[in-house]
LOZAVO-482880 format. One line per field, with one value per residue (C-alpha): residue number from 1; x, y, z. Coordinates in pm, 1 decimal, padded with zeros to 6 digits, m for minus. Layout:
BEGIN
n = (NUM  ...)
c1 = (X  ...)
c2 = (Y  ...)
c3 = (Z  ...)
This chain:
BEGIN
n = (1  2  3  4  5  6  7  8  9  10  11  12  13  14  15  16  17  18  19  20  21  22  23  24  25  26  27  28  29  30  31  32  33  34  35  36  37  38  39  40  41  42  43  44  45  46  47  48  49  50  51  52  53  54  55  56  57  58  59  60  61  62  63  64  65  66  67  68  69  70  71  72  73  74  75  76  77  78  79  80  81  82  83  84  85  86  87  88  89  90)
c1 = (06661.4  06861.0  06618.4  06728.9  06938.3  06643.0  06451.0  06191.1  06257.4  06062.2  06069.7  06220.0  06504.5  06542.1  06582.7  06770.1  07038.2  07031.2  07304.6  07204.7  07222.1  07535.0  07731.8  07621.1  07797.6  07424.4  07413.4  07168.3  06890.8  07107.9  07212.3  06833.7  06835.5  07139.6  07263.0  07503.1  07815.5  07745.6  07651.6  07999.8  08086.6  08414.5  08262.7  07947.8  08069.2  08356.8  08102.3  07881.4  08144.4  08281.7  07912.4  07897.9  08234.8  08180.2  07847.5  07931.8  07649.7  07766.0  07468.6  07637.0  07975.8  07931.2  07854.5  08181.6  08394.6  08307.8  08442.9  08745.8  08784.3  08730.7  08997.7  08912.5  09202.8  09044.7  08742.7  08907.9  09129.0  08798.8  08662.8  08938.9  08908.2  08521.8  08572.4  08839.1  08575.0  08289.5  08501.2  08632.1  08501.6  08633.6)
c2 = (06858.9  06522.6  06367.1  05973.0  06052.5  06114.4  05864.7  05937.5  06338.4  06647.1  06903.9  07119.0  06893.5  06808.6  07145.9  07257.0  06938.0  06965.2  06972.5  07333.5  07483.7  07318.5  07391.6  07734.9  07731.6  07804.4  07597.2  07792.3  07541.6  07276.7  07508.1  07503.9  07101.0  07003.6  07304.5  07552.9  07365.1  07095.0  07329.2  07422.3  07537.3  07383.9  07029.6  07017.0  07173.9  06899.9  06635.6  06782.8  06793.9  06430.1  06312.0  06502.0  06330.5  05997.5  06005.1  06216.2  06407.3  06644.8  06898.6  07040.4  07105.3  07507.6  07521.2  07323.2  07500.5  07815.8  07659.7  07607.8  08009.2  08030.0  08059.9  07732.0  07546.3  07214.7  07307.8  07416.5  07078.3  06847.2  07081.8  07029.8  06663.6  06670.6  06867.4  06569.1  06310.3  06505.9  06565.2  06203.3  05940.4  05660.5)
c3 = (m13728.3  m13685.2  m13435.9  m13486.7  m13196.1  m12952.1  m12757.4  m12534.6  m12525.6  m12546.4  m12801.3  m12581.4  m12504.5  m12860.0  m12927.4  m12670.9  m12724.2  m13119.9  m13276.2  m13476.9  m13160.8  m13016.4  m13344.3  m13334.8  m12927.9  m12841.0  m12503.2  m12313.1  m12375.0  m12262.9  m11915.4  m11868.2  m11844.5  m11700.3  m11536.2  m11610.0  m11457.3  m11726.7  m12021.6  m12135.3  m12477.4  m12409.4  m12336.6  m12562.7  m12897.6  m12928.2  m12885.6  m13136.4  m13370.2  m13290.6  m13385.3  m13683.4  m13801.0  m13696.8  m13852.7  m14152.5  m14150.1  m14439.0  m14395.0  m14116.2  m14296.2  m14293.4  m13955.4  m13867.9  m14109.2  m13887.4  m13594.9  m13752.5  m13695.9  m13323.6  m13045.7  m12879.3  m13002.2  m12902.5  m13107.6  m13397.7  m13412.1  m13359.8  m13678.3  m13881.0  m13818.6  m13879.3  m14197.8  m14304.3  m14233.5  m14407.0  m14722.7  m14734.9  m14990.3  m14722.5)
């Protein structure tokens, strides 16, 4: 788990908001922390994808590739962008 993004958080918070969970569209733990109205797949998953792409966290490439197959157009587009970044040498 990429824990360098967490500051003064509990293990439960870190787990609920982990990239692994969010890239699997698992927002249940996040909903318990921030409320179900804010913990939406359509909000949190794109943010996780953008973070992975921006930081070029190549270890998440398999999870991001799976997200290109879903029905949510924005998630698919963000995933394709992240894949391009992760596969880029620049």
